[in-house]
N, C-alpha and C positions, 0 to 999 in steps of 0.2 A: 618757232612760230609756224613752221610748216613749209611745205614745198612752194605754195603760191607766194608767200611773202618773200622767200628766197629768190624766186624768179623776178618779182617786182623790184626788189632791192638790187638785184643783179642788173636789170635793165637800166634802172636809174644810175647805177654805178658805171655802166658803159658810157652813158652820156657824160658823167663826171670825168671819166678817163679821157674822152675826146676833148673836153674843155681844158683839162689840165695839160694835155699834150699840146694844144694850141697855145697855151700860156708860156710853155717853155720853148716854143719855136719848132716843135715837131710837126711836119705837115701831115695832117690827117684829112683825107678827102671824104666828104659825105656822099653817100649813094654809091660808093664803089667798095669792092672787097679787096683790101690790101692787108699784108701781114702787119704793117705798122698800125693800121686801124684796129685790127683784131687784138694786138698786144696792148694798145692803149685802152680798149674796152675791157679787156681782161684785168688789167691792173686797176682800173677804176672800180670795177665790180668787186674785186677782192678787197680793196680798201674800204668801200662802203659796207660790204658784208661784215668785215671784221669790226668796224665801228658799231654797226647795228647790233651785232651779236654781243659785243662787250656791254653796250647799254642795256640790252634786254636781259642779259644773263645776270647782271648785278641788281636787277629789280628797279632800275631807274625809269624804265618805261613799262607800264603795266598793260597787259592785254585784256 
């Protein structure tokens, strides 16, 4: 879908990662730069990008 969609999905995934980290009890402070926060954002972004790419690759979501 292109670079812009990858960026948008990556940012949404970062929020997802922060939310998932808080669900499992990992402290992720908002507004500060921590290694834990970066890792949580990275994991969430990767998860959402993989899901999004799998759905769009198989033709389930048409652009």
